[in-house]
C-alpha positions in Angstrom: -126.0 -51.4 33.9 -128.8 -52.2 31.4 -130.6 -49.0 32.3 -127.5 -46.8 31.8 -126.7 -48.4 28.6 -130.4 -47.7 27.3 -130.0 -44.1 28.3 -126.6 -43.6 26.7 -126.9 -46.1 23.7 -125.7 -43.3 21.3 -122.5 -42.9 23.1 -122.1 -46.8 23.2 -122.9 -46.9 19.4 -120.0 -44.5 18.8 -117.7 -46.6 21.0 -118.7 -49.7 18.9 -117.9 -47.9 15.7 -114.6 -46.5 16.9 -113.6 -49.9 18.1 -114.8 -51.7 14.8 -112.6 -49.0 13.1 -109.6 -49.4 15.0 -109.7 -53.2 14.4 -110.0 -52.6 10.7 -107.1 -50.2 10.7 -104.5 -51.9 12.9 -105.3 -55.7 13.2 -103.4 -57.6 10.4 -105.9 -58.9 7.8 -108.6 -56.5 8.9 -112.0 -57.0 10.5 -112.5 -60.3 8.8 -108.8 -61.6 9.3 -108.9 -62.5 5.6 -105.6 -63.9 4.3 -106.4 -62.6 0.7 -106.4 -59.0 2.0 -104.4 -57.1 -0.6 -100.7 -57.1 0.3 -101.2 -59.7 3.1 -98.5 -61.8 1.8 -96.1 -58.9 1.1 -93.4 -58.3 3.6 -93.5 -54.6 3.0 -97.1 -54.5 3.8 -96.6 -56.4 7.0 -94.2 -53.5 8.1 -96.9 -50.9 7.7 -98.5 -50.0 11.0 -102.0 -49.9 9.3 -104.0 -51.7 6.7 -104.6 -48.7 4.8 -104.0 -48.7 1.0 -102.7 -45.7 -1.0 -103.3 -44.4 -4.4 -101.0 -42.7 -6.8 -100.9 -39.5 -4.8 -99.6 -41.0 -1.6 -97.8 -44.1 -3.0 -96.4 -43.1 -6.5 -97.3 -45.1 -9.6 -99.0 -44.6 -13.0 -102.3 -43.8 -14.3 -103.0 -44.8 -17.9 -106.2 -43.7 -19.7 -106.6 -45.5 -23.2 -109.4 -45.6 -25.6 -110.9 -49.0 -26.8 -110.0 -50.2 -30.2 -113.1 -50.9 -32.1 -116.1 -49.8 -34.4 -119.9 -50.3 -33.9 -123.0 -50.5 -36.0 -126.2 -50.1 -34.0 -129.7 -51.1 -34.6 -128.9 -53.9 -36.9 -131.5 -56.0 -38.5 -130.4 -59.7 -38.6 -133.6 -61.0 -40.0 -134.5 -62.6 -36.7 -136.5 -61.6 -33.7 -135.2 -62.9 -30.3 -138.7 -62.3 -28.7 -140.5 -64.7 -31.0 -137.9 -66.9 -32.8 -136.3 -69.9 -31.3 -133.2 -68.9 -29.3 -131.1 -71.5 -31.1 -132.1 -70.0 -34.4 -131.2 -66.5 -33.2 -127.9 -67.9 -31.8 -127.0 -69.6 -35.1 -127.8 -66.3 -36.9 -125.5 -64.4 -34.7 -122.6 -67.0 -35.2 -123.2 -66.8 -38.8 -122.7 -62.9 -38.9 -119.6 -63.2 -36.6 -118.2 -66.0 -39.0 -118.7 -63.9 -42.1 -117.2 -60.9 -40.7 -114.2 -62.8 -39.4 -113.7 -64.4 -42.9 -114.3 -61.2 -44.9 -112.1 -58.9 -42.7 -109.5 -61.7 -41.9 -110.2 -61.2 -38.1 -108.8 -63.4 -35.2 -111.3 -65.4 -33.0 -113.0 -62.8 -30.8 -112.5 -59.8 -33.0 -116.2 -59.6 -34.0 -119.2 -59.6 -31.7 -123.0 -59.4 -32.1 -124.8 -58.2 -29.1 -128.4 -58.2 -28.4 -130.0 -55.5 -26.0 -133.2 -56.8 -24.4 -134.1 -53.2 -23.1 -134.1 -51.7 -26.7 -134.7 -55.0 -28.5 -131.8 -54.1 -30.9 -128.8 -56.0 -32.1 -125.5 -54.2 -32.2 -122.3 -55.4 -34.2 -118.8 -54.7 -33.2 -115.3 -55.3 -34.5 -112.2 -54.8 -32.4 -109.5 -54.1 -34.9 -107.4 -51.1 -36.0 -106.7 -51.9 -39.6 -110.3 -52.1 -41.0 -111.9 -49.0 -42.5 -115.6 -48.2 -42.1 -116.3 -48.9 -45.6 -114.8 -52.4 -45.3 -116.8 -53.0 -42.2 -120.0 -52.0 -43.9 -119.2 -54.2 -47.0 -118.5 -57.1 -44.7 -121.9 -56.7 -43.0 -123.5 -56.6 -46.6 -121.8 -60.0 -47.3 -123.4 -61.3 -44.0 -126.9 -60.2 -45.2 -127.0 -57.2 -43.1 -128.0 -53.8 -44.7 -125.3 -51.3 -43.7 -123.5 -48.1 -45.0 -120.4 -46.5 -44.2 -122.4 -43.7 -42.5 -124.0 -46.3 -40.0 -120.5 -47.2 -38.6 -119.3 -45.2 -35.7 -115.9 -45.4 -33.9 -115.9 -46.8 -30.4 -117.5 -49.7 -28.6 -120.6 -50.3 -26.7 -120.9 -49.8 -22.8 -121.2 -53.4 -22.3 -117.9 -54.2 -24.2 -116.3 -51.4 -21.9 -117.7 -53.0 -18.7 -116.4 -56.4 -19.7 -112.9 -54.7 -20.2 -113.1 -53.0 -16.7 -114.1 -56.4 -15.1 -111.3 -58.2 -16.8 -108.6 -55.7 -16.0 -109.6 -55.5 -12.3 -109.3 -59.3 -12.2 -105.8 -59.1 -13.9 -104.5 -56.6 -11.4 -106.0 -58.4 -8.5 -104.6 -61.9 -9.7 -101.2 -60.1 -10.2 -101.4 -59.0 -6.5 -101.4 -55.4 -7.1 -102.9 -53.6 -4.0 -104.4 -50.1 -4.2 -105.1 -50.5 -8.0 -108.2 -48.9 -9.6 -109.9 -49.5 -13.0 -112.9 -47.6 -14.2 -114.6 -46.3 -17.3 -114.4 -42.6 -18.0 -115.5 -40.3 -20.6 -114.4 -36.9 -22.2 -116.3 -33.7 -21.3 -118.5 -34.1 -24.5 -119.2 -37.8 -23.9 -118.1 -38.8 -27.4 -114.7 -40.5 -26.3 -114.6 -43.1 -23.6 -111.4 -44.1 -21.7 -110.5 -47.2 -19.7 -108.5 -45.8 -16.9 -106.0 -47.9 -14.9 -104.3 -46.7 -11.7 -101.6 -48.8 -10.3 -99.4 -47.7 -7.5 -95.7 -48.3 -7.4 -95.5 -49.3 -11.1 -94.0 -47.6 -14.1 -95.8 -47.0 -17.5 -94.0 -49.7 -18.9 -95.0 -52.2 -16.5 -98.7 -51.1 -16.6 -98.7 -51.2 -20.4 -97.0 -54.6 -20.3 -99.8 -55.8 -18.1 -102.6 -54.5 -20.5 -101.2 -54.5 -23.9 -101.7 -58.2 -24.5 -105.5 -59.4 -24.6 -104.6 -62.6 -23.0 -106.5 -64.9 -25.3 -105.4 -68.6 -24.3 -106.1 -71.5 -26.4 -104.7 -74.9 -27.2 -104.1 -76.0 -30.8 -103.7 -79.5 -32.0 -100.9 -79.6 -34.7 -101.0 -82.9 -36.4 -100.6 -84.3 -39.9 -103.5 -84.1 -42.2 -104.5 -86.4 -45.0 -102.3 -84.6 -47.6 -99.3 -84.9 -45.3 -99.3 -81.2 -44.3 -99.7 -80.3 -40.7 -103.0 -79.1 -39.6 -103.6 -76.5 -37.0 -107.0 -76.9 -35.1 -108.1 -75.0 -31.9 -109.3 -77.8 -29.6 -109.6 -75.9 -26.2 -110.4 -72.4 -25.3 -110.9 -70.5 -22.0 -114.8 -70.8 -22.3 -114.4 -74.6 -21.9 -112.3 -74.5 -18.7 -114.0 -74.6 -15.5 -111.4 -74.2 -12.8 -107.8 -72.9 -13.0 -104.9 -73.6 -10.6 -102.0 -71.2 -9.6 -98.7 -72.1 -11.1 -97.1 -75.3 -10.1 -93.8 -77.0 -10.6 -93.4 -80.5 -12.0 -90.2 -81.8 -10.0 -89.8 -84.8 -12.0 -89.7 -83.4 -15.4 -88.6 -79.9 -14.4 -91.2 -77.5 -15.8 -93.9 -75.1 -14.5 -97.5 -75.6 -15.6 -101.0 -74.5 -14.9 -103.6 -77.2 -14.5 -107.1 -76.7 -15.7 -110.5 -78.7 -15.2 -112.6 -78.9 -18.3 -116.3 -78.8 -18.3 -118.1 -82.1 -18.8 -119.1 -81.6 -22.4 -115.8 -80.1 -23.5 -114.0 -82.9 -21.8 -115.8 -85.5 -23.7 -115.3 -83.8 -27.1 -111.6 -83.1 -26.4 -111.0 -86.8 -25.4 -112.8 -88.1 -28.6 -110.9 -85.5 -30.8 -107.5 -86.6 -29.3 -108.4 -90.4 -30.0 -109.6 -89.7 -33.6 -106.7 -87.6 -34.6 -104.1 -90.1 -33.3 -102.6 -88.0 -30.4 -103.3 -90.8 -27.9 -101.3 -93.2 -29.9 -98.3 -90.9 -30.9 -96.4 -89.1 -28.1 -93.8 -87.8 -30.6 -93.7 -84.0 -31.2 -91.1 -82.2 -33.1 -92.7 -78.7 -33.6 -91.0 -76.3 -35.9 -92.8 -72.9 -36.8 -91.3 -73.0 -40.4 -93.6 -76.0 -41.2 -91.1 -79.0 -40.8 -92.8 -80.4 -37.8 -93.2 -84.0 -37.0 -95.5 -86.0 -35.0 -98.6 -84.8 -33.0 -98.0 -81.6 -31.0 -100.4 -79.9 -28.6 -99.5 -76.1 -28.7 -100.3 -73.7 -25.9 -100.8 -70.2 -27.3 -101.3 -66.8 -25.7 -102.6 -64.2 -28.1 -101.6 -66.5 -31.1 -98.0 -66.8 -30.0 -97.0 -70.4 -29.1 -95.4 -70.5 -25.6 -95.1 -74.2 -25.3 -95.3 -77.2 -27.7 -95.1 -81.0 -26.7 -96.7 -84.3 -27.4 -99.2 -85.9 -25.3 -98.2 -87.9 -22.2 -98.5 -91.7 -22.8 -100.3 -92.1 -19.4 -102.9 -89.5 -20.3 -103.3 -90.9 -23.7 -103.9 -94.4 -22.4 -106.7 -92.8 -20.1 -108.4 -91.3 -23.1 -108.2 -94.5 -25.2 -110.0 -96.2 -22.3 -112.5 -93.4 -21.9 -111.7 -93.0 -18.3 -110.0 -89.4 -18.6 -113.4 -87.4 -19.1 -114.5 -88.6 -15.8 -111.7 -86.6 -14.1 -110.8 -84.1 -16.9 -107.7 -82.3 -15.5 -105.4 -81.0 -18.3 -102.1 -79.2 -17.7 -100.7 -76.3 -19.7 -96.9 -76.5 -19.6 -94.7 -73.4 -19.9 -90.9 -72.6 -20.1 -90.5 -70.8 -16.8 -92.4 -69.5 -13.6 -93.1 -66.0 -15.1 -94.7 -67.5 -18.2 -96.8 -69.7 -16.0 -97.8 -66.7 -13.8 -98.9 -64.8 -16.8 -100.8 -67.8 -18.3 -102.6 -68.3 -14.9 -103.6 -64.6 -14.8 -104.7 -64.5 -18.3 -106.9 -67.7 -17.7 -108.2 -66.3 -14.3 -109.2 -63.0 -15.8 -110.3 -64.1 -19.3 -109.2 -62.4 -22.4 -110.0 -58.6 -22.9 -113.0 -58.4 -25.0 -111.2 -55.6 -27.2 -107.6 -54.2 -27.3 -106.7 -50.9 -25.8 -105.3 -48.0 -28.1 -102.0 -47.1 -26.5 -101.2 -44.9 -29.4 -103.5 -42.5 -28.1 -103.3 -42.9 -24.3 -102.9 -40.4 -21.6 -100.3 -41.0 -18.9 -99.9 -39.6 -15.4 -96.8 -40.9 -13.4 -95.5 -39.9 -9.9 -92.3 -41.1 -8.3 -92.6 -42.9 -5.1 -90.1 -40.4 -3.3 -92.4 -37.6 -4.2 -95.6 -39.4 -3.1 -93.9 -40.2 0.3 -93.4 -36.5 0.9 -97.1 -35.9 0.0 -98.0 -38.7 2.4 -95.8 -36.9 5.3 -97.4 -33.5 4.4 -100.8 -34.8 4.5 -100.4 -36.4 8.0 -98.8 -33.0 9.1 -101.7 -31.0 7.6 -104.3 -33.4 9.3 -102.6 -32.9 12.7 -102.3 -29.1 12.2 -105.9 -28.8 11.3 -107.0 -30.8 14.5 -104.6 -28.7 16.8 -105.7 -25.5 15.3 -109.4 -26.4 15.6 -108.9 -27.6 19.2 -107.4 -24.3 20.1 -109.9 -22.2 18.5 -112.8 -24.3 20.1 -111.2 -24.1 23.6 -110.8 -20.3 23.3 -114.4 -20.0 22.2 -115.8 -21.8 25.2 -113.1 -22.0 27.8 -115.0 -25.0 29.1 -113.3 -28.5 29.0 -116.7 -30.2 29.6 -117.8 -28.7 26.1 -114.4 -28.4 24.2 -112.8 -31.7 24.9 -115.7 -33.9 24.0 -116.1 -31.9 20.9 -112.7 -32.5 19.6 -112.6 -36.1 20.6 -115.9 -36.7 18.7 -114.7 -34.9 15.6 -111.3 -37.0 15.8 -113.4 -40.2 16.3 -115.3 -39.3 13.0 -112.1 -39.4 11.3 -111.1 -42.7 12.7 -114.3 -44.2 11.7 -113.9 -43.0 8.0 -110.3 -44.3 7.9 -111.5 -47.7 9.3 -114.2 -47.7 6.6 -111.5 -47.1 4.0 -109.2 -49.8 5.2 -112.3 -52.3 5.4 -113.3 -51.8 1.8 -109.6 -51.4 0.7 -110.0 -47.9 -0.6 -106.8 -46.6 -2.0 -106.4 -43.2 -0.4 -105.2 -40.3 -2.5 -104.7 -36.5 -1.9 -108.4 -36.0 -2.8 -109.3 -38.3 0.0 -107.1 -36.3 2.3 -108.8 -33.1 1.4 -112.1 -34.8 2.1 -111.0 -35.8 5.6 -110.0 -32.1 6.3 -113.3 -31.0 5.0 -115.1 -33.7 7.3 -113.2 -32.1 10.4 -114.2 -28.7 9.4 -117.9 -29.3 8.8 -118.1 -31.7 11.7 -116.7 -29.2 14.2 -119.1 -26.7 12.8 -122.1 -29.0 13.4 -120.9 -29.5 17.1 -120.6 -25.9 17.7 -124.1 -25.3 16.6 -125.1 -27.8 19.1 -123.1 -26.4 21.9 -124.2 -22.8 21.0 -127.9 -23.8 21.0 -127.7 -25.8 24.2 -125.7 -23.0 26.0 -127.7 -20.0 24.4 -129.2 -18.8 27.5 -126.5 -19.9 30.0 -126.0 -23.2 31.9 -128.6 -25.8 31.5 -129.5 -28.2 34.3 -132.8 -29.7 33.3 -132.7 -32.6 30.9 -135.9 -31.7 29.5 -134.5 -28.3 28.4 -131.5 -29.7 27.1 -133.5 -32.2 25.0 -135.6 -29.4 23.6 -132.6 -27.2 22.7 -130.6 -30.3 21.4 -133.6 -31.2 19.0 -133.7 -27.6 17.7 -130.0 -27.8 16.8 -130.3 -31.2 15.4 -132.8 -30.1 12.9 -130.4 -27.5 11.8 -127.5 -29.7 11.1 -129.7 -32.2 9.6 -131.0 -29.7 7.1 -127.4 -28.7 6.3 -126.3 -32.2 6.0 -128.9 -32.9 3.4 -128.0 -29.9 1.5 -124.3 -31.0 1.4 -125.1 -34.5 0.3 -127.5 -33.2 -2.6 -124.7 -30.7 -3.6 -121.9 -33.3 -3.7 -123.8 -36.3 -5.1 -123.1 -35.3 -8.8 -119.3 -35.2 -7.9 -119.7 -38.5 -6.3 -121.5 -40.3 -9.2 -119.6 -38.9 -12.2 -116.2 -39.7 -13.3 -114.6 -36.4 -12.6 -111.1 -37.6 -11.4 -109.9 -36.4 -8.0 -113.2 -34.5 -7.3 -114.9 -37.8 -6.9 -112.7 -39.0 -4.0 -113.4 -35.6 -2.3 -117.1 -35.8 -2.7 -117.4 -39.5 -1.4 -115.4 -38.9 1.8 -117.2 -35.7 2.5 -120.6 -37.5 2.0 -119.5 -40.3 4.1 -118.3 -38.0 6.9 -121.7 -36.2 6.9 -123.7 -39.3 7.0 -121.4 -40.7 9.9 -121.8 -37.4 11.7 -125.6 -37.1 11.5 -126.2 -40.8 12.2 -123.5 -41.6 14.9 -121.1 -38.8 16.1 -123.5 -35.7 16.5 -126.1 -37.6 18.4 -123.2 -39.1 20.8 -122.0 -35.6 21.3 -125.4 -34.6 22.5 -125.5 -37.4 24.9 -122.1 -36.5 26.3 -123.2 -32.9 26.7 -126.5 -34.0 28.5 -124.4 -36.1 31.1 -121.8 -33.4 31.7 -124.1 -30.4 31.8 -127.3 -31.6 33.5 -127.9 -33.0 36.9 -131.7 -33.9 36.6 
């Protein structure tokens, strides 16, 4: 048994790969039985016979490409050197420039950013607003002690900002439970214009835009009477000071939805002291009016500057803060009016705020109706089956020997099964470009198997294993060289953001690798067992 396994380990390896792929494809939850698998809680997902996810072309939905709002000045001299100066001095100078820009240009928190690139040892300054001109940006920098002219300002943001936006949007769509979504950074042909591309199956443009239009800046504002009797608005909590965020929960006793957050230790101590010093712990009364006629002490939960809830401090919470006990277990709840608001609040907190807003005035939209996508799915399945049947017929007519033809077809099909299992494992949303890649894999795979069969049978039947091995190695060198050429030729398409061409290239390259490393050697072992007797 061990000897046979050692002699036919390539066939055994193919069997392991196929079994692994079948589990990834058909076992609920996939290989790792992960409950978080996209769509695992969705009843419609449970009715699907496989764990495959589909992109726009096979499931319908919307693709939105939008540039990022912002302007940038590169190679800025702040008068400090991060390589020699004290880090705190550098950080203070960065904060000073951001504060000056916010004051001069009347910006919201987070609308100005100073970045340092260790690779180039350069500072970059960005602002993320539409209603500021290049001249105004340059003038504000001069006010901050930075030499800049209008010609130094360029439209667009840095690659780091775009990467942060992609990460945030990915988290948003994942937290929203949207399976099959893709988010990536793309550029125009000239490379001068960059876009954030968001593909979400089974959603309309309005739904996608609603998910992305708001930046999701969440903060808590203390609204309390000042020394002159007028109410003061002071931000006392931000997302950066929150450590853990809970899913939406419901308070049965008081009848409202909320999101619970745990504060970091330093932030908890400062927040507790602030609440005591400003009288929140001793005054639970809150009558908040946006027109300025508020009474009492109100804690405002805001999303993108809009108040979603206003209420006074719970007396029990106030007592814990008065005694100094609350900071030892600093859990704070953010109430909302309904479950939908709580869900939005939780998603925004989990994902964090978008570094910069997206420019939907200059977006590009592609939408596909689910009914039409369902037709494409059926057509893709039909074309796939048709290609397998056609190739099977041609191969059989070519060799008229079931020992050669049948293993060839089964090996080619197993290659597709392995690739589908891999797609299910990594949750790759399959699209029409991937279907084209699968068909190409079948074609190139059978081509290689034909080369093996022709070389082995070149001089008639082969009975000697030594002769078989010699001929097989010769054929394998040919298909190995062809595989390397294919990978080199398609690598640029797989690496560059060229839309559907990228999906085709990725599947084809993966198919070539699986073929050379797994299926072709296994087919050689199968032929050796069937065609030789010594």
